[in-house]
BAPAFI-296017 format. One record per residue: residue number from 1; residue in one letter; chain; x, y, z of N, C-alpha, C in turn. Coordinates in steps of 0.02 Angstrom, whole numbers, plus 50000, padded with zeros to 5 digits. Atoms other than C-alpha are relative to their C-alpha. Layout:
BAPAFI-296017
ATOM   seq   type   mol      nx      ny      nz     cax     cay     caz      cx      cy      cz
ATOM   NUM      A     A       X       Y       Z       X       Y       Z       X       Y       Z
...
//
This chain:
BAPAFI-296017
ATOM   seq   type   mol      nx      ny      nz     cax     cay     caz      cx      cy      cz
ATOM     1      M     A   49963   49960   49967   54832   54552   53124   50073   50001   49972
ATOM     2      E     A   49945   49991   50032   55000   54618   53045   50058   49973   50056
ATOM     3      R     A   49944   50013   49963   55166   54550   53115   50028   50057   50050
ATOM     4      K     A   49981   49938   49973   55210   54727   53161   49953   50016   50063
ATOM     5      E     A   50051   49996   49953   55051   54738   53272   50006   49958   50052
ATOM     6      F     A   49996   50047   49956   55082   54577   53350   50064   50014   50045
ATOM     7      I     A   49931   49981   49970   55260   54631   53399   49985   50052   50048
ATOM     8      R     A   50021   49937   49955   55193   54797   53476   49961   49980   50052
ATOM     9      D     A   50041   50024   49948   55062   54706   53571   50041   49952   50057
ATOM    10      C     A   49957   50027   49957   55191   54592   53641   50045   50037   50039
ATOM    11      L     A   49963   49949   49965   55302   54727   53692   49958   50035   50061
ATOM    12      I     A   50042   49972   49950   55164   54809   53778   49979   49955   50053
ATOM    13      H     A   50018   50064   49956   55120   54649   53872   50060   49986   50041
ATOM    14      I     A   49937   50006   49961   55300   54626   53921   50017   50051   50046
ATOM    15      S     A   49983   49947   49959   55318   54800   53988   49945   49998   50054
ATOM    16      L     A   50050   50004   49935   55147   54778   54093   50021   49943   50042
ATOM    17      L     A   49971   50055   49953   55225   54609   54153   50054   50017   50040
ATOM    18      V     A   49940   49976   49955   55390   54690   54213   49973   50046   50051
ATOM    19      V     A   50022   49943   49951   55290   54838   54289   49973   49960   50054
ATOM    20      L     A   50044   50040   49949   55177   54714   54389   50044   49960   50044
ATOM    21      I     A   49957   50041   49954   55319   54604   54451   50046   50054   50044
ATOM    22      I     A   49970   49960   49955   55419   54758   54507   49957   50032   50053
ATOM    23      V     A   50050   49983   49940   55269   54822   54598   49994   49960   50049
ATOM    24      D     A   50013   50058   49952   55238   54661   54675   50064   49995   50045
ATOM    25      Q     A   49940   50012   49949   55416   54642   54736   50016   50053   50043
ATOM    26      L     A   49997   49944   49958   55422   54822   54797   49954   49999   50062
ATOM    27      T     A   50037   50004   49941   55276   54800   54904   50013   49939   50049
ATOM    28      K     A   49975   50051   49958   55338   54637   54966   50057   50023   50042
ATOM    29      V     A   49938   49966   49963   55509   54724   55021   49968   50044   50049
ATOM    30      W     A   50025   49945   49954   55400   54862   55096   49967   49963   50068
ATOM    31      A     A   50044   50036   49955   55288   54727   55186   50055   49966   50057
ATOM    32      R     A   49948   50046   49960   55446   54623   55254   50040   50052   50047
ATOM    33      T     A   49964   49948   49968   55524   54789   55315   49957   50042   50054
ATOM    34      S     A   50045   49959   49965   55374   54889   55383   49940   49963   50041
ATOM    35      L     A   50053   50028   49956   55248   54767   55448   50032   49941   50054
ATOM    36      V     A   49961   50050   49964   55370   54654   55548   49971   50003   50070
ATOM    37      N     A   50020   49995   49920   55315   54717   55723   49924   50007   50012
ATOM    38      E     A   50076   49995   49989   55130   54759   55692   49964   50019   49929
ATOM    39      P     A   50040   49983   50052   54999   54776   55556   49985   50081   49998
ATOM    40      I     A   50016   49931   50017   54949   54946   55477   49929   49998   49994
ATOM    41      V     A   50075   50009   50014   54760   54963   55502   49977   50059   49966
ATOM    42      V     A   50022   49950   50035   54686   55069   55371   49924   50018   50027
ATOM    43      L     A   50076   49992   49988   54496   55050   55413   49996   49948   50062
ATOM    44      K     A   50001   50042   49952   54475   54957   55584   49955   49949   49987
ATOM    45      N     A   50036   50057   50012   54399   54788   55563   49977   49996   49931
ATOM    46      V     A   50020   49999   50075   54383   54820   55373   50067   49973   49955
ATOM    47      F     A   49953   50006   50043   54550   54839   55289   50071   50009   50036
ATOM    48      S     A   49934   49993   49973   54737   54820   55343   50060   49964   49964
ATOM    49      F     A   49940   50033   50036   54910   54774   55290   50038   49964   50059
ATOM    50      R     A   49967   50031   49949   54985   54638   55389   50048   49945   49967
ATOM    51      L     A   49946   50040   50032   55135   54527   55352   49982   49925   50020
ATOM    52      I     A   50010   50078   49993   55099   54342   55326   50044   49969   49948
ATOM    53      Y     A   49955   50052   50047   55213   54208   55248   49956   49943   49990
ATOM    54      N     A   50031   50060   50014   55134   54074   55155   50048   49952   49955
ATOM    55      T     A   49957   50060   50029   55224   53914   55112   49959   49959   49954
ATOM    56      G     A   50043   50029   50035   55075   53853   55020   49981   50034   49938
ATOM    57      A     A   50023   49969   50051   54969   53898   54881   49938   50047   50019
ATOM    58      S     A   50060   49959   49985   54801   53998   54876   49966   49976   50060
ATOM    59      F     A   50048   50022   49937   54702   53992   55040   50046   49963   50041
ATOM    60      G     A   49949   50033   49958   54861   53906   55117   49996   49929   49985
ATOM    61      I     A   49993   50056   50016   54828   53752   55026   50064   49972   49983
ATOM    62      F     A   49933   50026   50017   54980   53631   55004   50051   50029   50037
ATOM    63      H     A   49959   49962   49957   55052   53715   55150   50066   49954   50013
ATOM    64      N     A   49926   50031   49996   55248   53675   55165   50014   49951   49939
ATOM    65      H     A   49983   50033   50069   55261   53605   54982   50026   50046   49956
ATOM    66      T     A   49979   49948   50047   55353   53746   54917   50040   49984   49942
ATOM    67      L     A   49965   50025   50075   55464   53648   54796   49957   49972   49952
ATOM    68      V     A   50054   50023   50045   55327   53559   54728   49961   50053   49963
ATOM    69      L     A   50034   49936   50024   55236   53728   54706   50036   50047   49952
ATOM    70      T     A   49958   49973   50036   55380   53807   54639   50009   49966   49926
ATOM    71      I     A   49998   50043   50067   55400   53671   54501   49939   50011   49958
ATOM    72      F     A   50072   49991   50036   55214   53670   54461   49996   50067   49974
ATOM    73      S     A   50008   49941   50018   55216   53855   54445   50040   50023   49942
ATOM    74      I     A   49959   49987   50054   55368   53864   54336   49972   49968   49932
ATOM    75      V     A   50031   50042   50045   55293   53731   54220   49932   50032   49975
ATOM    76      G     A   50058   49963   50026   55127   53818   54217   50008   50070   49969
ATOM    77      M     A   49981   49941   50031   55198   53987   54182   50025   49989   49925
ATOM    78      L     A   49973   50018   50064   55291   53911   54035   49948   49978   49943
ATOM    79      A     A   50056   50022   50041   55140   53826   53967   49952   50062   49987
ATOM    80      I     A   50044   49946   50022   55034   53989   53980   50041   50048   49955
ATOM    81      G     A   49959   49960   50044   55182   54080   53888   49997   49965   49929
ATOM    82      V     A   50015   50038   50065   55169   53943   53745   49938   50016   49982
ATOM    83      F     A   50064   49995   50018   54986   53963   53742   49991   50079   49965
ATOM    84      Y     A   50003   49931   50026   55008   54156   53725   50018   50003   49925
ATOM    85      F     A   49979   49996   50063   55102   54127   53567   49965   49957   49953
ATOM    86      M     A   50042   50045   50048   54993   53996   53490   49930   50021   49991
ATOM    87      L     A   50075   49972   50023   54834   54091   53493   50005   50027   49942
ATOM    88      P     A   50007   49965   50067   54773   54150   53330   50025   50070   50006
ATOM    89      K     A   49967   49930   50007   54867   54308   53273   49949   50045   49971
ATOM    90      I     A   50057   49954   50028   54700   54409   53260   49990   50053   50067
ATOM    91      K     A   50005   49951   49941   54661   54568   53348   49949   49992   50050
ATOM    92      K     A   50049   50021   49940   54521   54493   53446   50024   49968   50051
ATOM    93      M     A   49965   50033   49945   54642   54400   53541   50054   50040   50036
ATOM    94      R     A   49971   49958   49949   54725   54545   53615   49987   49999   50071
ATOM    95      W     A   50023   50008   49932   54617   54534   53763   50018   49943   50031
ATOM    96      M     A   49979   50068   49972   54657   54356   53792   50077   49995   50015
ATOM    97      R     A   49925   49991   49999   54844   54394   53767   50012   50041   50070
ATOM    98      L     A   49990   49961   49951   54828   54524   53900   49979   49968   50067
ATOM    99      T     A   50012   50038   49941   54747   54411   54030   50050   49953   50012
ATOM   100      L     A   49947   50046   49995   54882   54288   53996   50063   50033   50036
ATOM   101      A     A   49938   49972   49973   55025   54412   54035   49981   50026   50065
ATOM   102      L     A   50018   49993   49929   54928   54461   54199   50023   49945   50039
ATOM   103      I     A   49989   50065   49964   54931   54288   54251   50078   49982   50011
ATOM   104      I     A   49936   50016   49999   55103   54260   54204   50044   50046   50045
ATOM   105      A     A   49968   49953   49952   55168   54413   54293   49992   49983   50075
ATOM   106      G     A   50011   50016   49931   55085   54366   54454   50034   49932   50012
ATOM   107      G     A   49976   50060   49984   55144   54192   54440   50077   50006   50017
ATOM   108      I     A   49921   49989   49981   55329   54252   54427   50016   50035   50052
ATOM   109      G     A   49995   49966   49943   55300   54368   54557   50007   49958   50067
ATOM   110      N     A   49993   50056   49946   55264   54219   54682   50054   49960   49990
ATOM   111      I     A   49942   50045   50011   55390   54107   54596   50066   50035   50033
ATOM   112      I     A   49949   49955   49973   55520   54243   54646   50007   49991   50078
ATOM   113      D     A   50001   50004   49929   55464   54234   54826   50024   49934   50029
ATOM   114      R     A   49998   50061   49977   55461   54053   54837   50082   49965   49987
ATOM   115      I     A   49928   50013   50019   55647   54035   54755   50038   50034   50046
ATOM   116      A     A   49951   49964   49966   55723   54171   54858   49988   49998   50072
ATOM   117      F     A   50012   50009   49936   55630   54148   55024   49973   49933   50036
ATOM   118      G     A   50036   50076   49978   55548   53968   55027   49929   50017   50011
ATOM   119      K     A   50067   49987   49978   55379   54062   55047   49984   50062   49969
ATOM   120      V     A   50022   49945   50034   55276   54193   54980   49974   50061   50047
ATOM   121      T     A   50022   49932   49964   55253   54371   55056   49928   50015   49996
ATOM   122      D     A   50070   49970   50002   55073   54416   55086   49987   50061   50047
ATOM   123      M     A   50002   49945   49955   55020   54583   55157   49932   50039   49999
ATOM   124      I     A   50050   49957   50006   54852   54643   55095   49933   49957   50031
ATOM   125      S     A   50059   50032   49958   54696   54604   55215   49942   50031   50002
ATOM   126      F     A   50069   49981   49985   54518   54619   55204   49968   49968   50059
ATOM   127      D     A   50013   50036   49936   54472   54590   55388   49915   49992   50012
ATOM   128      L     A   50078   50004   50001   54280   54628   55348   49976   49932   49999
ATOM   129      I     A   50035   50070   50025   54252   54461   55264   50043   49940   50021
ATOM   130      N     A   49950   50060   49979   54388   54359   55342   50033   49970   49939
ATOM   131      F     A   49965   50024   50056   54477   54335   55179   50068   49993   50001
ATOM   132      P     A   49929   50017   49992   54648   54263   55156   50040   50056   49986
ATOM   133      V     A   49956   49946   50018   54791   54383   55152   50027   49996   49932
ATOM   134      F     A   49975   50011   50068   54854   54413   54974   50052   50060   49990
ATOM   135      N     A   49942   49956   50016   54990   54513   54879   49975   50034   49929
ATOM   136      V     A   50012   49962   50066   55001   54616   54712   49999   49943   49942
ATOM   137      A     A   49999   50061   50052   55044   54456   54615   49942   49962   50004
ATOM   138      D     A   50057   50034   49986   54891   54368   54682   49941   50044   49957
ATOM   139      I     A   50047   49956   50030   54791   54521   54610   50004   49983   49923
ATOM   140      G     A   49985   50010   50068   54865   54498   54438   49970   49933   49976
ATOM   141      V     A   50018   50057   50023   54836   54315   54432   49909   49988   50006
ATOM   142      T     A   50076   50004   49992   54649   54330   54498   49970   50044   49944
ATOM   143      C     A   50042   49954   50047   54604   54477   54387   50006   49975   49930
ATOM   144      G     A   49994   50039   50063   54681   54391   54234   49954   49942   49986
ATOM   145      A     A   50039   50062   50008   54587   54236   54265   49928   50013   49999
ATOM   146      I     A   50073   49978   50009   54418   54320   54296   49990   50047   49941
ATOM   147      V     A   50009   49971   50065   54434   54426   54144   49997   49950   49943
ATOM   148      M     A   49997   50048   50051   54483   54273   54044   49940   49957   49998
ATOM   149      C     A   50059   50038   49992   54331   54179   54103   49943   50042   49971
ATOM   150      V     A   50053   49962   50026   54217   54322   54059   50014   50008   49926
ATOM   151      L     A   49979   50018   50066   54306   54326   53887   49968   49932   49963
ATOM   152      W     A   50016   50058   50025   54279   54151   53858   49923   49988   49991
ATOM   153      I     A   50076   50000   49992   54096   54163   53906   49961   50045   49957
ATOM   154      F     A   50038   49937   50033   54037   54328   53828   50033   50021   49939
ATOM   155      Y     A   49973   49966   50053   54163   54380   53705   50025   49956   49938
ATOM   156      Y     A   49975   50045   50047   54245   54234   53611   49943   49949   49977
ATOM   157      K     A   50044   50053   50034   54155   54119   53484   50046   49949   49981
ATOM   158      D     A   49956   50049   50024   54210   53952   53421   50037   50017   49939
ATOM   159      E     A   49958   49986   50063   54254   54029   53250   50060   50044   50009
ATOM   160      D     A   49939   49959   49983   54376   54154   53340   50059   49950   49997
ATOM   161      F     A   49956   50052   49989   54478   53988   53365   50018   49957   49943
ATOM   162      S     A   49998   50044   50056   54455   53913   53196   50067   49990   49967
ATOM   163      T     A   49937   50004   50029   54621   53959   53127   50049   49975   50043
ATOM   164      W     A   49954   50039   49949   54712   53897   53281   49977   49923   49996
ATOM   165      K     A   50011   50077   49997   54613   53734   53270   50035   49965   49937
ATOM   166      K     A   49970   50021   50060   54666   53714   53084   50072   49987   50003
ATOM   167      S     A   49935   50003   50004   54842   53753   53114   50030   49949   50060
ATOM   168      N     A   49975   50039   49953   54858   53643   53262   49968   49925   49994
ATOM   169      S     A   50027   50071   50016   54768   53490   53189   50057   49946   49972
//
């Protein structure tokens, strides 16, 4: 992959990251202003928008540990960012970098909430399966992680990382 292509890919990923963060923050502002009094039911007992504040992590674990989660998230996003740039500069790694950009965007979206409000704003609720309420940032992290797992299992081979292994030995 040429340097020019790599820079283009980085700019595309940064643009996606910024768009996802903006959409996440706008939906959270909407939730904090529109869902204060009551939820909006889209399909009764199936799907709704309801305002929930989460001081923990996924599924409410580590409830009321906002400072620790904020520090952990910042360190995690920085580590993922370093991993992004350390991956071999080959075309086949474009998909991996895209998944990392999604995860970073989602992480930053929730870090912004933790720093600004001391809690994360969630609003998307699948009532049919009693799933935890989540937000757009969570969608970015989850989709990025799922696609990354699929790539690791079905798309990438050991030899795709051979140049990385040699340069990091």
